[in-house]
C-alpha positions as CSV (number, residue, x, y, z in Angstrom):
1,M,-22.6,19.5,6.6
2,K,-20.7,16.5,5.0
3,K,-17.2,15.8,6.3
4,K,-14.4,16.3,3.8
5,I,-11.5,13.8,3.5
6,L,-8.5,14.7,1.4
7,I,-6.6,11.6,0.2
8,T,-3.2,11.8,-1.5
9,G,-2.3,8.9,-3.8
10,G,-5.9,7.8,-4.0
11,S,-5.3,6.2,-7.5
12,G,-2.7,3.7,-6.2
13,F,-3.4,0.2,-5.0
14,I,-4.5,0.8,-1.4
15,G,-5.7,4.3,-2.1
16,T,-8.1,3.1,-4.8
17,N,-9.5,0.4,-2.6
18,F,-9.8,2.8,0.3
19,I,-11.8,5.3,-1.8
20,N,-14.0,2.5,-3.0
21,F,-14.4,1.4,0.6
22,I,-15.6,4.8,1.9
23,S,-17.5,5.7,-1.2
24,K,-20.9,4.8,0.3
25,K,-20.3,6.9,3.4
26,N,-21.8,10.4,3.8
27,I,-18.5,12.2,3.1
28,N,-16.9,14.3,0.4
29,I,-13.7,12.8,-1.0
30,I,-10.9,14.8,-2.7
31,N,-8.2,12.7,-4.3
32,I,-4.8,14.2,-5.1
33,D,-2.8,11.9,-7.4
34,K,-0.2,12.5,-10.1
35,I,-1.7,9.7,-12.2
36,S,1.2,7.6,-13.4
37,K,1.3,4.7,-15.8
38,I,0.6,2.3,-12.9
39,S,-2.4,4.3,-11.5
40,T,-5.9,3.1,-11.6
41,A,-8.0,5.4,-13.9
42,D,-11.0,6.9,-12.3
43,K,-13.3,5.1,-14.7
44,F,-12.5,1.9,-12.9
45,K,-13.4,3.2,-9.5
46,K,-16.8,2.6,-7.9
47,I,-17.1,6.2,-7.1
48,Y,-16.4,7.6,-10.5
49,Y,-19.9,8.9,-11.2
50,K,-20.7,10.1,-7.7
51,K,-21.0,13.8,-6.9
52,N,-19.1,13.5,-3.6
53,Y,-15.8,12.6,-5.3
54,S,-13.3,14.8,-7.1
55,L,-9.8,14.2,-8.5
56,I,-7.0,16.8,-8.6
57,K,-4.0,15.8,-10.8
58,N,-1.0,16.9,-8.8
59,N,2.3,15.4,-7.9
60,L,2.8,17.1,-4.5
61,G,5.9,18.8,-6.0
62,N,4.8,22.3,-5.0
63,P,3.9,23.1,-1.4
64,I,2.2,26.4,-2.3
65,K,-0.2,24.5,-4.6
66,I,-0.9,22.0,-1.9
67,F,-1.6,24.7,0.6
68,N,-4.0,26.4,-1.8
69,I,-5.8,23.1,-2.3
70,L,-6.1,22.7,1.5
71,T,-7.5,26.3,2.0
72,R,-9.9,25.8,-1.0
73,F,-11.4,22.5,0.1
74,K,-11.0,22.8,3.8
75,P,-10.7,19.1,4.6
76,D,-11.5,17.6,8.0
77,I,-9.0,14.8,7.7
78,I,-6.0,14.1,5.4
79,I,-4.7,10.6,4.6
80,N,-1.4,10.3,2.8
81,F,-1.1,7.1,0.6
82,A,1.1,8.8,-1.9
83,A,4.4,6.9,-2.6
84,E,6.3,4.9,-5.2
85,S,6.1,1.4,-3.6
86,H,7.8,-1.3,-5.6
87,V,11.1,-2.5,-4.1
88,D,12.5,-3.8,-7.4
89,R,11.9,-0.5,-9.1
90,S,13.6,1.3,-6.2
91,I,16.7,-0.9,-6.8
92,N,16.6,0.0,-10.5
93,D,16.4,3.8,-9.8
94,P,17.1,4.6,-6.1
95,V,17.7,8.3,-6.7
96,Y,14.2,8.8,-8.2
97,F,12.5,6.8,-5.4
98,I,14.2,8.6,-2.6
99,K,13.8,12.1,-4.0
100,N,10.2,11.5,-5.1
101,N,8.9,9.8,-1.9
102,I,10.7,12.1,0.6
103,N,10.1,15.3,-1.3
104,A,6.4,14.6,-2.0
105,S,5.5,13.8,1.6
106,T,7.7,16.6,3.1
107,N,5.9,19.1,0.8
108,L,2.6,17.7,2.0
109,F,3.6,17.9,5.7
110,Y,4.9,21.4,5.3
111,S,1.7,22.6,3.6
112,Y,-0.3,20.8,6.3
113,S,1.7,22.5,9.1
114,K,0.7,25.9,7.6
115,Y,-2.9,24.8,7.3
116,Y,-2.9,23.4,10.8
117,K,-2.6,26.9,12.2
118,L,-5.9,27.7,10.6
119,K,-7.7,24.4,11.3
120,K,-6.5,21.8,13.8
121,I,-7.0,18.6,11.8
122,K,-5.2,15.2,11.8
123,L,-3.0,13.9,9.0
124,F,-2.7,10.1,8.8
125,H,0.5,9.0,7.0
126,I,0.3,5.4,5.6
127,S,3.7,3.7,6.1
128,T,4.9,0.1,5.9
129,D,6.3,-2.8,8.0
130,E,9.4,-2.8,5.7
131,V,10.9,0.2,7.6
132,Y,11.8,-2.1,10.4
133,G,13.8,-4.5,8.2
134,S,13.9,-8.2,8.8
135,I,13.4,-10.2,12.0
136,E,14.2,-13.9,12.5
137,K,11.9,-14.4,15.5
138,G,9.2,-12.5,17.2
139,D,7.7,-9.3,15.8
140,F,8.4,-5.6,15.6
141,K,6.8,-3.1,18.1
142,E,6.1,0.5,17.4
143,N,9.2,1.7,19.3
144,D,11.7,-0.7,17.6
145,A,14.5,0.8,15.6
146,Y,14.3,1.2,11.9
147,E,16.7,-1.0,9.8
148,P,15.4,-0.6,6.2
149,S,17.0,-2.8,3.5
150,S,15.9,-1.3,0.2
151,P,15.9,2.3,-1.2
152,Y,12.1,2.0,-1.0
153,S,11.9,1.1,2.6
154,A,14.6,3.6,3.5
155,S,12.5,6.4,1.8
156,K,9.4,5.4,3.7
157,G,11.4,5.2,7.0
158,S,12.8,8.7,6.3
159,I,9.3,10.0,5.8
160,D,8.2,8.5,9.2
161,L,11.0,10.3,10.9
162,I,10.2,13.6,9.1
163,A,6.6,13.2,10.2
164,T,7.7,12.8,13.8
165,S,10.0,15.8,13.5
166,F,7.1,18.0,12.2
167,N,5.1,17.0,15.3
168,K,7.9,18.1,17.5
169,T,9.0,21.2,15.7
170,F,5.7,22.5,14.2
171,E,3.4,20.9,16.8
172,T,1.4,19.2,14.1
173,N,-0.8,16.1,14.6
174,I,0.6,13.6,12.1
175,K,-0.3,9.9,12.8
176,I,1.9,7.2,11.4
177,L,0.2,3.9,10.4
178,N,2.6,1.1,9.6
179,L,0.8,-1.5,7.5
180,T,1.8,-5.0,6.6
181,N,1.9,-6.5,3.1
182,N,-1.4,-6.0,1.3
183,Y,-3.0,-8.0,-1.6
184,G,-6.2,-7.9,-3.4
185,P,-8.0,-6.0,-6.3
186,Y,-6.3,-3.2,-8.3
187,Q,-2.7,-4.3,-7.4
188,F,-0.3,-3.6,-10.2
189,P,0.7,-6.9,-12.0
190,E,4.4,-6.5,-11.1
191,K,3.6,-7.3,-7.5
192,F,4.1,-10.8,-6.2
193,I,0.5,-12.2,-6.0
194,P,-0.9,-10.7,-9.2
195,N,2.3,-11.7,-10.9
196,L,1.7,-15.3,-9.9
197,I,-2.0,-15.1,-11.1
198,F,-1.1,-13.8,-14.5
199,H,1.7,-16.3,-15.1
200,F,-0.6,-19.2,-14.2
201,L,-3.4,-17.8,-16.3
202,N,-1.1,-17.7,-19.2
203,N,0.2,-21.2,-18.5
204,K,3.7,-19.9,-17.7
205,K,5.8,-20.9,-14.7
206,A,6.0,-18.1,-12.2
207,P,9.3,-16.8,-10.9
208,I,10.2,-17.2,-7.2
209,Y,13.2,-15.3,-5.7
210,G,15.9,-17.5,-4.2
211,K,14.4,-20.5,-2.5
212,G,11.0,-18.9,-1.8
213,K,11.5,-19.1,2.0
214,N,11.1,-15.3,2.6
215,I,8.2,-14.7,4.9
216,R,5.7,-11.9,4.7
217,E,2.7,-10.9,6.8
218,W,-0.3,-10.7,4.6
219,M,-3.6,-8.7,4.8
220,F,-6.4,-8.6,2.4
221,V,-6.7,-5.0,1.2
222,E,-10.4,-4.6,2.3
223,D,-9.4,-5.5,5.8
224,S,-6.6,-2.9,5.7
225,C,-9.1,-0.3,4.5
226,N,-11.5,-1.2,7.3
227,A,-8.7,-1.0,9.8
228,I,-7.5,2.3,8.5
229,W,-11.0,3.7,8.6
230,K,-11.5,2.5,12.2
231,T,-8.2,4.1,13.2
232,V,-8.8,7.4,11.4
233,T,-12.3,7.8,13.0
234,S,-11.1,6.6,16.4
235,K,-10.7,9.2,19.2
236,K,-7.9,7.2,20.8
237,K,-4.6,9.0,21.2
238,F,-1.5,7.7,19.5
239,E,1.3,9.0,17.2
240,K,2.4,5.7,15.7
241,I,0.6,2.3,15.3
242,N,1.3,-1.0,13.7
243,I,-1.6,-2.6,11.7
244,G,-1.0,-6.3,10.9
245,S,-2.9,-9.5,10.5
246,G,-0.7,-12.1,12.1
247,I,-1.1,-14.2,8.9
248,R,2.5,-15.0,8.0
249,N,3.5,-17.3,5.1
250,S,6.6,-17.9,2.9
251,N,6.5,-16.8,-0.7
252,L,6.6,-20.5,-1.7
253,E,3.5,-21.2,0.4
254,I,1.7,-18.3,-1.1
255,A,2.6,-19.5,-4.7
256,K,1.4,-23.0,-4.0
257,M,-1.9,-21.8,-2.5
258,V,-2.6,-19.5,-5.5
259,F,-1.7,-22.3,-7.9
260,N,-3.8,-24.9,-6.1
261,I,-6.9,-22.6,-6.1
262,M,-6.5,-21.9,-9.8
263,K,-5.8,-25.6,-10.7
264,S,-8.9,-26.6,-8.8
265,K,-11.0,-24.2,-10.8
266,N,-9.4,-25.3,-14.1
267,L,-7.8,-21.8,-14.6
268,T,-4.4,-23.1,-15.6
269,N,-3.0,-26.0,-17.6
270,L,0.3,-26.1,-15.8
271,N,1.5,-29.3,-14.2
272,S,1.1,-29.5,-10.4
273,N,4.7,-30.6,-10.1
274,N,6.2,-28.0,-12.4
275,F,4.6,-24.5,-12.1
276,L,7.5,-22.5,-10.5
277,K,10.9,-21.4,-11.6
278,M,13.5,-20.4,-9.0
279,V,15.4,-17.2,-10.0
280,K,18.3,-15.2,-8.6
281,D,17.3,-13.6,-5.3
282,R,16.6,-9.9,-5.0
283,P,19.5,-7.8,-3.6
284,G,19.0,-7.1,0.1
285,H,15.9,-9.3,0.2
286,D,14.5,-9.3,3.8
287,K,14.0,-12.8,5.2
288,R,11.0,-12.2,7.4
289,Y,8.5,-9.4,8.2
290,A,6.3,-9.6,11.3
291,L,4.4,-6.8,13.0
292,N,3.3,-6.7,16.6
293,S,-0.2,-5.3,16.4
294,N,-1.1,-5.6,20.1
295,F,-1.5,-1.9,20.5
296,F,-3.8,-1.7,17.5
297,N,-5.9,-4.6,18.7
298,K,-6.1,-3.0,22.2
299,I,-7.3,0.5,21.2
300,I,-9.1,-0.1,17.9
301,K,-10.5,-3.6,18.5
302,Y,-10.8,-4.5,14.8
303,K,-10.6,-8.2,13.9
304,I,-9.4,-9.3,10.5
305,K,-12.3,-10.7,8.5
306,K,-10.7,-12.4,5.5
307,N,-8.6,-15.5,5.9
308,L,-5.8,-16.1,3.4
309,Y,-7.5,-18.8,1.3
310,D,-10.7,-16.8,0.8
311,G,-8.7,-13.6,0.2
312,L,-6.6,-15.2,-2.5
313,K,-9.6,-16.8,-4.1
314,E,-11.5,-13.5,-4.2
315,T,-8.3,-11.8,-5.6
316,I,-7.9,-14.4,-8.4
317,F,-11.5,-14.1,-9.6
318,W,-11.3,-10.2,-9.4
319,Y,-8.4,-10.2,-11.9
320,I,-10.3,-12.7,-14.2
321,E,-13.5,-10.6,-14.1
322,N,-11.8,-7.3,-14.6
323,S,-9.9,-7.9,-17.9
324,E,-10.5,-4.3,-19.0
325,W,-8.6,-3.0,-16.0
326,H,-5.6,-5.2,-16.4
327,S,-5.6,-4.7,-20.2
328,N,-5.3,-1.0,-19.5
329,V,-2.5,-1.2,-16.9
330,N,-0.6,-4.0,-18.7
331,K,0.2,-1.5,-21.4
332,S,2.9,-0.1,-19.2
333,Y,4.3,-3.4,-17.9
334,N,6.0,-6.2,-19.9
335,F,6.5,-8.7,-17.1
336,K,10.3,-8.4,-17.4
337,R,12.4,-8.9,-14.3
338,L,13.3,-5.7,-12.4
339,G,15.7,-5.0,-9.5
340,L,18.8,-6.9,-10.7
341,I,22.2,-5.3,-10.2
342,D,24.7,-5.7,-13.0
């Protein structure tokens, strides 16, 4: 009998890539997603016409409905990708972000705790490196304190703590995976790297917050999907694990690399000395993210396959070759600046 994986938020950026990644495996996939304006429609997924995939439109707002879905489909694994994830949007509307993210995941955890009494399965909760906040030197380990800087990262940090509390109170088996910054196909155009690509393609200078010195740790999304899959299918014991790449670059370095790739392929007419515009920094902008992934490397033993240059190049050409996808999602995005405080 085929294994069943239930994925929440499988129409978001990482969720879509993960479903594509596991689509060739001999498993049944159930995707619960509310399908918002920034979601990837199923017609753009590789799995769309396959019999081992089904979509349930649900916003995780009702724990009874979630429990009924669990008892109906009887999944062997649950992976929670569901979350609003754009920092600038969380600054614009912090109440919505905090209520939506915390309530949705808590409803899922509660329903899972009831289902866990019937079937002892694992739930993998996908979190972020942003919960730790900023670090000037070194990197964050799994047991370091949380110091989130934005409503988004605070909501994600809260969910991590709620997951831990469920494991203690309800004796569930929720695993927390803290991922670093992802980039690649299907990422909504408001995010940093696709935003650069679209500006350069349209021969417009791309905005950079502050002086562009903020550093992020970057992982190509296919590597993340592979790492998640290796972790999900591993028999190693853990409750929390950092999954990073060790590839750390400033926003300015990323912007220059994207521009140079596109310029070398004649994909932009912008001048090499004038392709960026510095804009007012984001409120509470973290200076540097860095994950310590020693524990992950020790127990999972997965090595990152895609270097930054090749990953960016593949990402650029994916956006160029998938004009129907970005024409569809750009209907809900006007490229205006978000996250400024009056």
